[in-house]
GUMI-52070 format. One line per field, with one value per residue: residue number from 1; residue in three letters; y, z, x of N, C-alpha, C in turn. Coordinates in Angstrom, 1 decimal. Layout:
BEGIN
k = NUM,...;
r = ALA,...;
n.v = Y,...;
n.w = Z,...;
n.u = X,...;
ca.v = Y,...;
ca.w = Z,...;
ca.u = X,...;
c.v = Y,...;
c.w = Z,...;
c.u = X,...;
***
This chain:
BEGIN
k = 1,2,3,4,5,6,7,8,9,10,11,12,13,14,15,16,17,18,19,20,21,22,23,24,25,26,27,28,29,30,31,32,33,34,35,36,37,38,39,40,41,42,43,44,45,46,47,48,49,50,51,52,53,54,55,56,57,58,59,60,61,62,63,64,65,66,67,68,69,70,71,72,73,74,75,76,77,78,79,80,81,82,83,84,85,86,87,88,89,90,91,92,93,94,95,96,97,98,99,100,101,102,103,104,105,106,107,108,109,110,111,112,113,114,115,116,117,118,119,120,121,122,123,124,125,126,127,128,129,130,131,132,133,134,135,136,137,138,139,140,141,142,143,144,145,146,147,148,149,150,151,152,153,154,155,156,157,158,159,160,161,162,163,164,165,166,167,168,169,170,171,172,173,174,175,176,177,178,179,180,181,182,183,184,185,186,187,188,189,190,191,192,193,194,195,196,197,198,199,200,201,202,203,204,205,206,207,208,209,210,211,212,213,214,215,216,217,218,219,220,221,222,223,224,225,226,227,228,229,230,231,232,233,234,235,236,237,238,239,240,241,242,243,244,245,246,247,248,249,250,251,252,253,254,255,256,257,258,259,260,261,262,263,264,265,266,267,268,269,270,271,272,273,274,275,276,277,278,279,280,281,282,283,284,285,286,287,288,289,290,291,292,293,294,295,296,297,298,299,300,301,302,303;
r = MET,LYS,CYS,LYS,ARG,CYS,LYS,ALA,PRO,ALA,VAL,VAL,ALA,LEU,PRO,SER,HIS,ASN,THR,ALA,PHE,CYS,LYS,GLU,CYS,TYR,LEU,ILE,PHE,PHE,ALA,ARG,GLN,VAL,GLU,ARG,ALA,ILE,HIS,THR,GLN,LYS,MET,PHE,SER,LYS,ASP,ASP,ARG,LEU,LEU,VAL,ALA,ILE,SER,GLY,GLY,LYS,ASP,SER,LEU,ALA,ILE,SER,TRP,GLN,LEU,LYS,GLN,PHE,GLY,TYR,ASN,VAL,THR,GLY,LEU,HIS,LEU,ASP,LEU,GLY,ILE,GLY,GLU,SER,SER,LEU,VAL,ALA,ARG,THR,ILE,SER,GLU,ARG,PHE,CYS,ASN,GLN,PHE,ASP,ILE,PRO,LEU,GLU,VAL,VAL,GLU,PHE,ALA,SER,GLU,GLY,LEU,ALA,ILE,PRO,ALA,VAL,ARG,ASP,THR,VAL,LYS,ARG,PRO,ILE,CYS,SER,VAL,CYS,GLY,GLN,LEU,LYS,ARG,HIS,PHE,PHE,ASN,LYS,MET,ALA,VAL,GLU,GLY,GLY,TYR,THR,VAL,LEU,ILE,THR,GLY,HIS,ASN,MET,ASP,ASP,GLU,VAL,ALA,ARG,LEU,PHE,SER,ASN,VAL,MET,ALA,TRP,ASP,ALA,THR,TYR,LEU,ALA,GLY,GLN,GLY,PRO,VAL,LEU,PRO,GLY,GLU,HIS,GLY,PHE,VAL,ARG,LYS,VAL,LYS,PRO,LEU,TYR,THR,LEU,SER,GLU,PHE,GLU,THR,ALA,ASN,LEU,CYS,PHE,LEU,ALA,GLY,ILE,GLU,TYR,GLY,TYR,HIS,PRO,CYS,PRO,TYR,SER,LYS,LYS,ALA,SER,PHE,THR,ILE,TYR,LYS,ASN,LEU,LEU,ASN,GLN,LEU,GLU,GLU,ILE,GLN,PRO,GLY,ARG,LYS,ARG,SER,PHE,TYR,GLN,LYS,PHE,LEU,GLU,HIS,GLY,ARG,PRO,HIS,PHE,GLN,HIS,THR,GLU,ASP,LYS,THR,THR,VAL,LEU,HIS,PRO,CYS,PRO,GLN,CYS,GLY,PHE,PRO,THR,SER,SER,CYS,ASN,ASP,GLU,PRO,CYS,GLY,ALA,CYS,ARG,ILE,ARG,GLU,TYR,MET,ARG,GLN,THR,LYS;
n.v = 3.2,1.5,-0.6,0.0,-1.9,-4.6,-4.6,-4.8,-3.3,0.1,1.7,3.8,6.8,8.3,11.1,12.5,10.5,9.6,7.3,4.5,2.4,-0.8,-2.1,-4.1,-3.8,-1.2,-1.2,-2.7,-0.9,1.3,0.1,-0.5,2.0,3.0,1.1,1.5,4.1,3.6,2.0,3.3,5.7,4.6,4.3,2.6,-0.7,-4.2,-4.8,-2.6,-0.7,0.7,3.8,5.2,8.2,8.7,10.3,9.9,10.7,10.2,9.9,9.1,6.8,5.3,4.8,3.5,1.1,0.1,-0.4,-2.3,-4.4,-5.0,-6.2,-5.0,-3.9,-2.3,0.4,2.6,6.1,8.4,11.8,13.4,16.4,17.8,19.4,19.8,18.5,17.9,16.6,14.5,12.9,12.3,10.8,8.7,7.4,6.7,4.9,2.9,2.0,1.0,-1.1,-2.7,-3.5,-4.6,-3.1,-1.9,1.0,4.1,6.8,10.2,12.6,15.9,17.6,16.4,17.0,19.6,21.2,21.5,22.4,24.5,26.0,26.7,28.3,30.5,31.6,31.8,34.2,33.8,32.6,30.0,27.7,27.4,27.1,24.8,22.9,22.9,21.8,19.3,18.2,18.0,16.1,13.9,13.2,12.8,10.6,8.7,8.4,7.8,5.5,3.7,3.4,3.2,4.6,7.3,7.7,9.7,10.8,12.5,13.6,13.9,16.3,17.7,18.0,19.5,21.8,22.8,23.1,25.1,27.2,27.6,28.3,30.7,32.3,32.1,30.6,29.5,27.8,26.1,25.0,23.6,21.5,20.2,17.3,13.7,12.2,12.7,12.7,10.7,12.2,13.9,13.6,13.5,11.3,9.3,10.5,9.9,10.0,8.1,8.5,10.4,10.5,10.2,11.4,13.3,12.6,10.0,8.7,8.8,7.3,4.8,4.2,4.1,1.9,-0.1,-0.4,1.2,3.1,6.6,9.7,12.8,15.7,18.6,20.7,23.4,25.7,25.9,27.0,29.4,28.9,29.1,27.0,25.7,27.6,27.6,25.0,24.9,26.7,25.3,23.0,24.0,24.6,22.0,20.9,22.1,21.5,18.4,16.4,18.3,19.1,16.8,16.7,19.2,18.8,16.5,17.4,19.3,17.7,16.4,18.4,20.9,20.8,19.7,21.9,23.8,22.5,22.8,25.4,25.3,26.3,25.9,26.7,26.5,25.5,22.7,21.7,19.9,20.3,21.9,21.2,19.1,17.5,17.0,17.8,21.2,24.5,26.7,29.7,30.5,28.3,28.1,26.7,24.4,25.2,23.9,23.3,25.9,26.9,25.2,26.0,28.6,28.3,27.1,29.3,31.1,30.2;
n.w = -14.0,-15.4,-14.7,-16.5,-17.0,-16.3,-16.5,-14.4,-11.9,-11.3,-8.7,-8.4,-10.1,-12.5,-13.9,-15.0,-16.2,-17.9,-17.2,-15.2,-12.3,-10.7,-7.3,-7.1,-9.5,-9.3,-7.3,-8.7,-10.7,-9.2,-8.1,-10.4,-11.4,-9.4,-9.6,-12.2,-12.0,-10.3,-11.8,-14.3,-13.5,-12.3,-9.5,-7.2,-6.0,-5.1,-3.5,-2.0,1.1,2.4,3.7,4.8,5.0,7.2,7.9,8.9,7.4,4.4,2.0,2.7,4.1,2.1,0.2,1.8,2.5,-0.1,-1.0,0.9,0.1,-2.3,-1.5,-0.7,1.3,3.9,6.2,8.5,9.2,11.6,12.3,15.2,15.7,17.9,18.0,19.7,19.6,16.8,16.3,18.1,17.1,14.5,15.2,16.6,14.7,12.8,14.3,14.9,12.3,11.3,13.1,12.5,9.8,10.0,9.9,10.6,12.8,13.2,15.5,15.8,18.3,18.3,20.5,22.4,21.2,21.7,19.9,19.5,17.5,18.1,20.1,18.6,16.7,18.2,18.9,16.8,14.4,11.7,8.8,9.9,8.5,6.6,8.3,9.7,7.6,6.9,9.2,9.2,6.8,7.4,9.6,8.3,6.4,8.1,9.8,7.8,6.7,9.0,9.8,7.8,5.5,2.1,0.5,0.7,1.1,0.2,0.6,-1.3,-3.6,-6.9,-6.9,-4.9,-6.2,-8.5,-7.4,-6.2,-8.5,-9.9,-8.1,-8.3,-10.9,-11.0,-9.6,-11.2,-10.5,-11.3,-10.2,-8.4,-10.2,-11.8,-10.1,-9.4,-9.3,-9.5,-8.5,-6.5,-6.5,-4.6,-3.1,-2.0,0.8,1.1,1.2,-1.3,-2.6,-3.2,-4.9,-5.3,-5.7,-7.6,-9.9,-9.2,-7.8,-5.0,-4.6,-5.7,-4.0,-1.6,-2.3,-2.6,0.1,1.3,-0.1,0.5,3.2,4.9,7.7,8.0,9.2,9.6,10.6,10.2,10.2,12.4,11.6,8.9,7.3,5.8,4.1,1.1,-0.7,-0.2,-1.1,-3.8,-4.5,-4.3,-6.3,-8.6,-8.4,-9.0,-11.7,-12.6,-12.3,-14.4,-16.6,-16.8,-16.2,-16.7,-14.7,-14.5,-17.2,-17.2,-15.4,-16.4,-18.9,-18.1,-16.9,-19.2,-21.1,-20.0,-17.6,-18.4,-19.8,-17.8,-16.2,-17.6,-16.9,-14.3,-11.1,-10.5,-8.7,-6.0,-3.0,-1.0,2.4,5.3,8.1,11.0,13.4,13.3,11.2,8.8,5.4,4.3,2.9,4.1,4.7,5.4,7.1,8.9,11.1,9.9,8.8,10.5,12.8,13.6,14.2,16.4,18.2,18.6,19.9,22.3,23.4,23.9,25.9;
n.u = -21.3,-18.6,-15.8,-12.8,-11.0,-11.9,-14.7,-16.4,-18.6,-17.5,-15.6,-14.0,-13.5,-11.4,-10.9,-8.7,-7.3,-9.1,-10.7,-11.9,-12.1,-12.7,-12.4,-10.3,-9.0,-8.2,-6.3,-4.3,-3.8,-2.7,-0.4,1.0,1.6,3.3,5.4,6.2,7.2,9.4,11.1,11.4,12.7,14.8,15.1,15.6,16.6,15.9,18.0,18.6,18.6,15.8,14.7,11.8,10.2,7.8,4.9,2.3,0.3,-1.8,-0.2,2.5,1.9,0.7,2.7,4.6,3.1,2.7,5.3,6.1,4.3,5.4,7.7,10.1,12.9,12.1,12.1,10.6,10.6,9.8,9.2,8.6,7.3,6.5,4.2,1.7,-1.6,-1.7,0.8,0.6,-1.5,-0.4,1.9,0.7,-0.9,1.1,2.7,0.8,0.2,2.7,3.1,0.9,1.5,3.9,6.3,9.4,10.0,11.6,11.8,12.2,12.3,11.6,11.3,13.0,15.3,15.6,14.2,11.5,8.8,6.8,8.2,10.5,9.3,8.4,10.8,12.8,13.2,12.0,10.1,8.1,7.5,9.5,11.8,11.1,11.0,13.7,14.8,13.6,14.6,17.3,17.3,16.1,18.2,20.3,19.5,19.2,21.8,23.4,22.1,22.8,21.3,20.5,18.8,16.5,13.1,10.4,6.9,6.0,3.7,2.1,0.6,2.0,4.5,3.8,2.8,5.1,6.7,5.2,5.5,8.3,8.5,6.9,8.7,10.8,13.1,16.0,17.9,16.5,14.7,16.4,17.1,14.8,12.9,11.9,14.0,16.8,20.2,22.5,25.1,28.1,27.8,25.1,22.3,20.7,17.7,14.3,11.1,8.6,5.8,5.4,3.8,1.3,-1.8,-3.1,-5.7,-5.7,-3.9,-5.3,-7.5,-6.3,-5.5,-8.1,-9.2,-7.4,-7.7,-6.2,-5.6,-5.4,-4.0,-5.6,-4.9,-4.2,-1.2,-1.2,0.2,0.4,-1.6,-1.4,0.6,2.5,2.4,0.0,-1.8,-1.1,-1.7,-4.5,-5.3,-4.3,-5.9,-8.4,-8.0,-7.5,-10.0,-11.4,-9.9,-9.1,-6.3,-4.4,-2.5,-0.8,0.2,1.6,3.7,5.0,5.8,7.6,9.6,10.5,11.1,11.7,13.3,15.8,16.9,17.3,19.1,21.4,22.0,22.6,23.8,27.2,28.9,28.6,29.9,30.3,30.9,31.9,29.8,31.1,30.0,28.0,28.9,27.6,26.9,27.2,26.5,27.3,29.1,32.6,33.3,31.2,28.6,26.1,22.7,20.8,22.2,22.8,20.3,19.7,21.7,21.0,18.6,19.4,20.9,18.9,17.4;
ca.v = 3.3,0.2,-0.7,-0.1,-3.1,-5.9,-4.3,-4.8,-1.9,0.8,2.4,5.0,7.4,9.1,12.0,12.8,9.3,9.2,5.9,4.2,1.0,-1.5,-2.1,-4.9,-3.2,0.1,-1.6,-3.0,0.4,2.0,-0.7,-0.4,3.4,3.1,0.2,2.1,5.2,3.1,1.4,4.3,6.7,3.9,4.8,1.7,-2.1,-5.0,-4.8,-1.3,-0.5,1.9,4.5,5.9,9.2,8.4,11.4,9.6,11.1,9.2,9.6,8.3,5.4,4.6,4.4,2.5,-0.1,-0.5,-1.0,-3.6,-5.3,-5.4,-7.0,-4.2,-3.8,-1.0,0.9,3.9,7.2,9.5,13.0,14.0,17.8,18.4,20.4,19.4,17.5,17.5,15.7,13.3,12.1,11.8,9.7,7.5,6.7,6.1,3.7,1.9,1.5,0.2,-2.3,-3.5,-4.0,-5.2,-2.3,-1.2,2.4,4.9,8.0,11.3,13.6,17.3,18.2,15.9,17.6,21.0,21.8,21.5,23.5,25.7,26.8,27.3,29.4,31.6,32.1,32.1,35.2,33.4,31.9,28.7,26.6,27.3,26.6,23.4,22.2,22.8,20.8,17.9,17.7,17.6,14.8,12.8,12.8,12.3,9.3,7.8,8.2,7.1,4.1,2.9,3.3,3.6,5.5,7.9,7.8,10.6,10.6,13.6,13.1,14.7,17.6,18.4,18.4,20.5,23.1,23.3,23.6,26.3,28.2,27.9,29.0,32.0,33.1,31.8,30.2,28.5,26.8,25.1,24.3,22.6,20.4,19.6,16.0,12.6,11.6,13.5,11.7,10.7,12.6,15.0,13.5,13.3,10.0,9.4,10.8,9.6,10.2,7.1,8.8,11.6,10.4,9.9,12.6,13.1,11.8,8.7,8.0,8.7,6.1,3.6,4.0,3.6,0.5,-1.1,-0.5,1.9,4.3,7.6,10.8,14.1,16.7,19.5,21.6,24.7,26.8,25.7,27.6,30.5,28.5,29.4,25.7,25.4,28.5,27.1,23.7,25.3,27.3,24.3,22.1,24.7,24.4,20.6,20.6,22.6,20.8,17.2,16.0,19.5,19.1,15.7,17.2,20.3,18.2,15.6,18.2,20.0,16.8,16.0,19.5,22.1,20.5,19.6,23.2,24.5,21.8,23.4,26.7,25.1,27.0,24.9,27.3,26.2,24.6,22.1,21.2,19.3,21.2,21.7,20.6,17.8,16.8,16.8,18.8,22.6,25.5,27.9,30.3,30.7,27.2,28.2,25.5,24.3,25.9,23.2,23.5,27.3,27.0,24.5,26.8,29.8,27.9,27.0,30.6,31.9,29.5;
ca.w = -14.6,-15.3,-14.7,-17.8,-17.2,-16.2,-16.8,-13.2,-11.4,-10.9,-7.5,-8.5,-11.4,-12.7,-15.1,-15.6,-17.0,-18.6,-16.9,-13.9,-11.9,-9.5,-6.2,-7.4,-10.7,-8.9,-6.6,-9.7,-11.4,-8.3,-8.0,-11.7,-11.4,-8.5,-10.2,-13.4,-11.5,-9.7,-12.8,-15.3,-12.9,-11.7,-8.1,-6.2,-6.3,-3.9,-2.7,-1.3,2.4,2.2,4.8,4.3,5.9,7.5,8.6,9.4,6.3,3.4,1.0,3.2,4.4,0.9,-0.4,2.7,2.3,-1.5,-1.1,1.7,-0.7,-3.3,-0.9,-0.5,2.6,4.3,7.5,8.6,10.0,11.9,13.1,16.1,15.7,19.1,17.8,20.3,19.1,15.5,16.3,18.8,16.1,13.5,15.7,17.0,13.4,12.3,15.1,14.7,10.9,11.2,13.9,11.7,8.6,10.4,9.3,11.7,12.8,14.0,15.8,16.3,19.0,18.2,21.8,23.0,20.6,22.0,18.7,19.4,16.5,18.7,20.7,17.5,16.1,19.2,19.1,15.6,13.6,10.3,8.6,10.6,7.5,6.1,9.4,10.0,6.4,7.0,10.2,8.7,5.8,8.2,10.3,7.3,5.9,9.3,10.2,6.7,6.6,10.2,9.9,6.8,4.5,0.8,-0.2,1.5,0.3,0.8,0.0,-2.2,-4.7,-8.1,-6.5,-4.2,-7.2,-9.4,-6.7,-6.1,-9.9,-10.1,-7.2,-8.8,-12.2,-10.6,-9.2,-12.2,-9.8,-12.1,-9.4,-7.9,-11.4,-12.3,-9.2,-9.1,-10.0,-8.7,-8.0,-6.1,-6.4,-3.3,-3.2,-1.1,2.1,1.1,0.7,-2.5,-2.2,-4.3,-4.7,-6.1,-6.0,-8.4,-11.0,-8.6,-7.2,-3.6,-4.7,-6.0,-2.8,-0.7,-2.7,-2.2,1.5,1.6,-0.6,1.1,4.6,5.7,8.5,8.0,10.0,9.0,11.6,9.6,11.1,12.6,11.1,7.5,6.6,4.9,3.3,-0.3,-1.5,0.0,-2.0,-5.2,-4.7,-4.5,-7.6,-9.5,-8.3,-9.8,-13.1,-12.9,-12.5,-15.7,-17.6,-16.2,-16.7,-16.9,-13.8,-14.9,-18.4,-16.9,-14.7,-17.3,-20.0,-17.5,-16.8,-20.5,-21.9,-19.2,-16.6,-19.1,-20.1,-16.6,-15.7,-18.2,-16.3,-12.9,-10.5,-10.1,-7.8,-4.6,-2.4,0.2,3.3,6.5,9.3,12.1,14.6,13.1,10.2,7.6,4.4,4.3,2.0,4.9,4.4,6.5,8.0,9.9,11.2,9.0,9.3,11.6,14.0,14.0,14.9,17.7,19.1,18.9,20.9,23.5,23.9,24.3,27.0;
ca.u = -20.0,-17.9,-14.3,-12.3,-10.2,-12.6,-16.1,-17.2,-19.0,-16.4,-15.7,-13.2,-13.4,-10.2,-11.1,-7.4,-6.9,-10.3,-10.9,-12.5,-11.7,-13.2,-11.4,-9.2,-8.2,-7.6,-5.0,-3.4,-3.4,-1.8,0.9,1.8,2.1,4.5,6.4,6.8,8.1,10.7,12.0,11.7,13.6,15.9,15.1,16.3,16.4,15.6,19.2,18.7,17.9,15.0,14.1,10.7,9.7,6.3,4.3,1.0,-0.7,-2.1,0.8,3.6,1.5,0.4,3.9,5.1,2.3,2.9,6.7,6.1,3.7,6.4,8.8,11.3,13.5,11.6,12.0,9.9,11.2,8.8,9.7,7.6,7.6,6.1,3.1,0.5,-2.5,-1.3,1.9,0.2,-2.3,0.5,2.7,-0.1,-1.2,2.3,3.1,-0.2,0.3,3.9,2.8,-0.1,2.0,5.2,7.4,10.2,9.9,12.4,11.2,13.0,11.4,12.1,11.4,14.2,16.5,15.5,13.8,10.0,8.5,6.2,9.3,11.3,8.4,8.4,12.2,13.5,12.5,11.9,8.9,8.2,7.4,10.9,12.6,10.6,11.4,15.1,15.1,13.2,15.6,18.5,17.1,15.9,19.5,21.1,19.1,19.5,23.3,23.9,21.5,23.3,20.3,21.0,17.8,15.5,11.9,9.3,5.6,5.6,2.8,2.1,0.1,3.1,5.5,3.3,2.7,6.5,7.1,4.5,6.1,9.6,8.3,6.5,9.9,11.8,14.2,16.7,18.6,15.5,14.1,17.4,17.2,13.5,12.6,11.6,15.2,17.9,21.3,23.2,26.5,28.6,27.3,23.6,21.8,19.8,16.3,13.4,9.6,7.9,4.4,5.3,2.8,0.0,-2.3,-3.6,-7.0,-5.4,-3.3,-6.4,-8.3,-5.5,-5.7,-9.4,-9.5,-6.5,-7.9,-5.2,-6.1,-4.4,-4.4,-5.9,-4.9,-3.2,-0.4,-1.8,1.0,0.5,-2.8,-1.1,1.8,2.2,2.1,-1.4,-2.5,-0.9,-2.5,-5.9,-5.4,-4.1,-7.0,-9.4,-7.6,-7.7,-11.5,-11.8,-9.1,-8.6,-5.0,-3.5,-1.4,0.1,0.9,2.5,4.9,5.7,6.5,8.7,10.7,11.0,11.7,12.1,14.4,17.2,17.4,17.7,20.3,22.6,22.3,22.7,25.0,28.2,29.9,28.3,30.9,29.8,31.9,31.2,29.5,32.0,29.4,27.4,29.6,26.9,27.3,26.6,27.1,27.5,30.4,33.6,33.3,30.1,27.8,24.9,21.5,20.1,23.0,22.7,19.0,19.9,22.6,20.2,17.6,20.1,21.3,17.8,16.6;
c.v = 2.0,0.3,-0.9,-1.4,-4.4,-5.8,-4.5,-3.4,-1.2,1.5,3.7,5.5,8.4,9.9,12.3,11.7,8.9,7.7,5.7,2.7,0.5,-1.5,-2.9,-4.3,-1.9,-0.2,-2.0,-1.8,1.2,1.4,-0.5,1.0,3.6,2.3,0.9,3.3,4.7,2.7,2.5,5.3,6.0,4.3,3.9,0.2,-2.9,-5.1,-3.6,-1.4,0.8,2.5,5.4,6.9,9.1,9.5,11.0,10.0,10.0,8.9,8.8,6.9,4.6,4.0,3.3,1.1,-0.7,-1.1,-2.3,-4.7,-5.9,-6.3,-6.3,-4.2,-2.4,-0.7,2.3,4.9,8.2,10.6,13.5,15.4,18.5,19.5,19.9,18.3,17.0,16.4,14.4,12.4,11.5,10.7,8.5,6.7,6.0,4.8,2.6,1.2,0.6,-1.1,-3.2,-4.2,-4.5,-4.4,-1.6,0.3,3.1,6.2,9.0,12.4,15.0,17.9,17.7,16.5,19.1,21.8,21.7,22.7,24.7,26.6,27.5,28.5,30.7,32.3,32.6,33.0,34.9,32.7,30.5,27.5,26.3,26.7,25.1,22.5,21.9,21.8,19.4,17.4,17.2,16.3,13.6,12.3,12.2,10.9,8.3,7.4,7.4,5.7,3.2,2.6,3.8,4.6,6.0,8.2,8.8,10.4,11.7,13.1,14.2,16.1,18.4,18.9,19.5,21.8,23.7,23.8,24.9,27.5,28.6,28.7,30.5,32.9,33.0,31.5,29.1,27.4,25.7,24.3,23.3,21.4,19.7,18.3,14.9,11.9,12.6,12.6,11.8,11.0,13.7,14.9,13.4,12.0,10.3,9.5,10.6,9.8,9.3,7.5,10.0,11.6,10.2,11.1,12.3,12.3,10.4,7.9,7.9,7.5,4.8,3.2,3.5,2.2,-0.5,-1.2,0.2,3.1,5.4,8.9,12.1,15.2,17.7,20.4,22.9,25.9,26.8,26.4,28.6,30.1,28.7,28.1,25.4,26.3,28.0,25.9,24.0,25.9,26.2,23.3,22.7,24.5,23.0,20.2,21.0,21.8,19.5,16.8,17.1,19.4,18.0,16.1,18.2,19.7,17.3,16.3,18.9,19.0,16.4,17.2,20.6,21.8,20.4,20.9,23.9,23.8,22.3,24.8,26.6,25.7,25.9,25.4,27.0,25.2,24.0,21.6,20.7,20.4,20.9,21.1,19.2,16.9,16.6,18.0,20.1,23.5,26.8,28.4,30.3,29.6,27.4,26.9,25.5,25.0,25.2,23.4,25.0,27.5,26.3,25.3,28.0,29.5,27.7,28.3,31.4,31.3,30.4;
c.w = -14.4,-15.3,-16.1,-18.1,-17.2,-16.4,-15.6,-12.8,-10.9,-9.5,-7.4,-9.9,-11.5,-13.9,-15.7,-16.5,-18.0,-18.4,-15.5,-13.6,-10.7,-8.5,-6.6,-8.5,-10.3,-8.2,-7.6,-10.4,-10.5,-8.3,-9.3,-11.8,-10.6,-9.1,-11.4,-13.0,-11.0,-10.8,-13.9,-14.8,-12.3,-10.3,-7.1,-6.7,-5.0,-3.0,-1.8,0.1,2.3,3.5,4.3,5.3,6.0,8.4,9.3,8.4,5.3,2.4,1.6,3.6,3.2,0.3,0.5,2.5,0.9,-1.6,-0.3,0.9,-1.8,-2.8,-0.7,1.0,3.2,5.8,7.5,9.5,10.3,12.7,13.9,16.3,17.0,19.0,18.3,19.7,17.7,15.5,17.1,17.9,15.1,14.0,16.1,15.7,12.8,13.0,14.9,13.3,10.8,12.0,13.1,10.5,8.8,9.7,10.5,11.6,13.7,14.3,16.3,17.0,19.0,19.6,22.6,22.5,20.9,20.8,18.5,18.5,17.2,19.4,19.7,16.9,16.9,19.3,17.9,14.7,12.1,10.1,9.1,9.6,6.9,7.1,9.6,8.8,6.5,8.0,9.8,7.7,6.4,8.8,9.4,6.8,7.0,9.6,9.1,6.6,7.8,10.4,8.7,5.7,3.2,0.1,0.8,0.6,1.0,0.0,-0.8,-3.4,-5.9,-7.7,-5.8,-5.3,-8.1,-8.7,-6.5,-7.5,-10.2,-9.3,-7.8,-10.1,-11.9,-10.2,-10.2,-11.5,-10.5,-11.3,-8.9,-9.1,-11.9,-11.4,-8.9,-10.0,-9.0,-8.0,-7.7,-5.8,-5.0,-3.6,-2.2,0.3,2.2,0.6,-0.5,-2.0,-3.4,-3.9,-5.7,-6.5,-6.9,-9.6,-10.5,-7.8,-5.7,-3.6,-4.9,-4.8,-1.7,-1.0,-2.4,-0.8,1.9,1.2,0.0,2.6,5.4,6.4,8.4,8.8,9.2,10.1,11.2,10.6,11.2,12.0,9.6,6.7,5.6,4.1,1.8,-1.1,-1.4,-1.0,-3.5,-5.5,-5.0,-5.9,-8.7,-9.5,-9.1,-11.3,-13.5,-13.1,-13.9,-16.8,-17.0,-16.9,-16.9,-16.0,-14.2,-16.2,-18.1,-16.3,-15.7,-18.4,-19.4,-17.4,-18.2,-21.2,-21.1,-18.3,-17.3,-19.4,-18.9,-16.0,-16.3,-17.6,-14.8,-12.3,-10.0,-9.1,-6.3,-4.0,-1.1,1.1,4.5,7.5,10.4,13.3,14.4,12.1,8.9,6.7,4.5,3.4,2.8,4.7,5.7,7.5,9.2,10.0,10.2,9.6,10.5,12.9,14.5,14.7,16.3,18.6,19.5,20.0,22.2,24.2,24.4,25.3,28.2;
c.u = -19.3,-16.4,-13.8,-11.5,-10.9,-14.1,-17.0,-17.6,-17.7,-16.7,-14.9,-13.1,-12.2,-10.3,-9.7,-6.8,-8.0,-10.6,-11.6,-12.2,-12.6,-12.1,-10.2,-8.3,-7.6,-6.3,-3.9,-2.9,-2.4,-0.4,1.7,2.3,3.4,5.7,7.1,7.7,9.4,11.6,12.3,12.8,14.8,16.2,15.9,16.0,16.1,16.9,19.4,18.0,17.1,14.5,13.0,10.2,8.2,5.8,3.0,-0.1,-0.8,-1.0,2.0,3.2,1.2,1.7,4.6,4.4,2.7,4.3,6.8,5.4,4.6,7.5,10.1,11.7,13.2,11.6,11.4,10.7,10.1,9.4,8.5,8.0,7.2,5.0,1.8,-0.3,-2.2,-0.2,1.5,-0.6,-1.3,1.3,1.9,-0.5,0.0,2.8,2.1,-0.1,1.5,3.8,1.9,0.6,3.5,6.4,8.2,10.1,10.8,11.7,12.2,12.1,12.1,12.3,12.6,15.4,16.5,15.0,12.3,9.6,7.7,7.2,10.2,10.5,8.4,9.7,12.9,12.7,12.6,10.6,9.0,8.2,8.8,11.8,12.3,11.1,12.9,15.5,14.8,14.2,16.9,18.4,16.8,17.3,20.3,20.8,19.4,21.0,23.8,23.3,22.0,22.3,20.8,20.0,16.8,14.3,10.9,8.0,5.1,4.9,2.9,1.6,1.2,4.1,5.1,3.2,4.1,7.0,6.5,5.1,7.5,9.5,7.8,7.7,11.0,13.2,15.0,17.3,17.6,14.9,15.1,17.4,15.9,13.3,12.3,12.8,16.3,19.1,21.9,24.7,26.8,28.0,25.8,23.2,20.8,18.4,15.4,11.9,8.8,6.4,4.3,4.3,1.4,-0.5,-2.8,-4.9,-6.7,-4.7,-4.4,-7.3,-7.6,-5.7,-7.0,-9.7,-8.6,-6.7,-6.9,-5.7,-5.0,-4.9,-4.7,-6.0,-3.8,-2.5,-1.1,-1.1,1.0,-0.6,-2.4,0.2,1.5,1.9,0.6,-2.2,-2.4,-1.7,-3.9,-6.2,-5.3,-5.3,-8.2,-9.2,-7.9,-9.2,-12.0,-11.1,-8.4,-7.3,-4.0,-2.3,-0.3,0.9,1.9,3.8,5.7,6.4,7.7,9.9,11.3,11.7,12.3,13.3,15.7,17.8,18.0,18.9,21.6,23.0,22.5,24.0,25.9,29.2,29.7,29.3,30.4,31.0,31.2,31.0,30.4,31.4,28.8,28.0,28.9,27.1,26.5,27.3,27.4,29.0,31.3,33.5,32.3,29.3,26.7,23.7,20.8,20.9,23.0,21.4,19.1,20.6,21.8,19.2,18.2,20.4,20.1,16.9,16.5;
***
């Protein structure tokens, strides 16, 4: 198989694009996909201060590396969830990567915050993936706002976005469908949040890491095995094997035709107000603390 761009021997085949690339041309392909996403969706510019959520996995490292290559002002943020070996590997990889590529890194230790995920799981009677996600979103926004960053970047890739879209369609959740997309505007106390990898698959980010010499961690969270997104990803991967390009088409058509319709039906009645404890926005009723502060308070009371 030859590279479609330069006709040298190919090292990566991409059935969803009906193409293949050598190493050098694949790096160009990846960079152009990211660059197109940034400019098409008007995500940010060289004047912005970018905070990238770095988990130690292939996606967050791939986008951090690519943005650094482009010359953007990038700082990493790692949340140490306190989940034994899983978190130890993730933090070690994240710190090693940032040191190698000269990217400043901020670390938030959930254990120091009284919110180590194993302890939260044993205490809070809610699905742990939901609680963990709520806490991560809180700290992402908190660190971005307090640090004066103008944009928060996550490594969500096309597979993540398609699985989330599939989940929202299965539930016909109009509110989530209205808000899903590669750019979430910064308003009402929330920093702007963007996903520059939304056109690239997990396979494509893994190849970027391999070809660019980026070491990434693979030590999955022990609590995520039964998460619905994992199930949906497996189903969609089976479909992709039969119909290459179906996932990309599904998501792009949603952005072009589906999302505008749901935005017309978006609930405008939700009122945000500052959390009386942390000051960040919440939709909790009767001036109650935000979800993250309620979890923190519950953990203190049950010690």
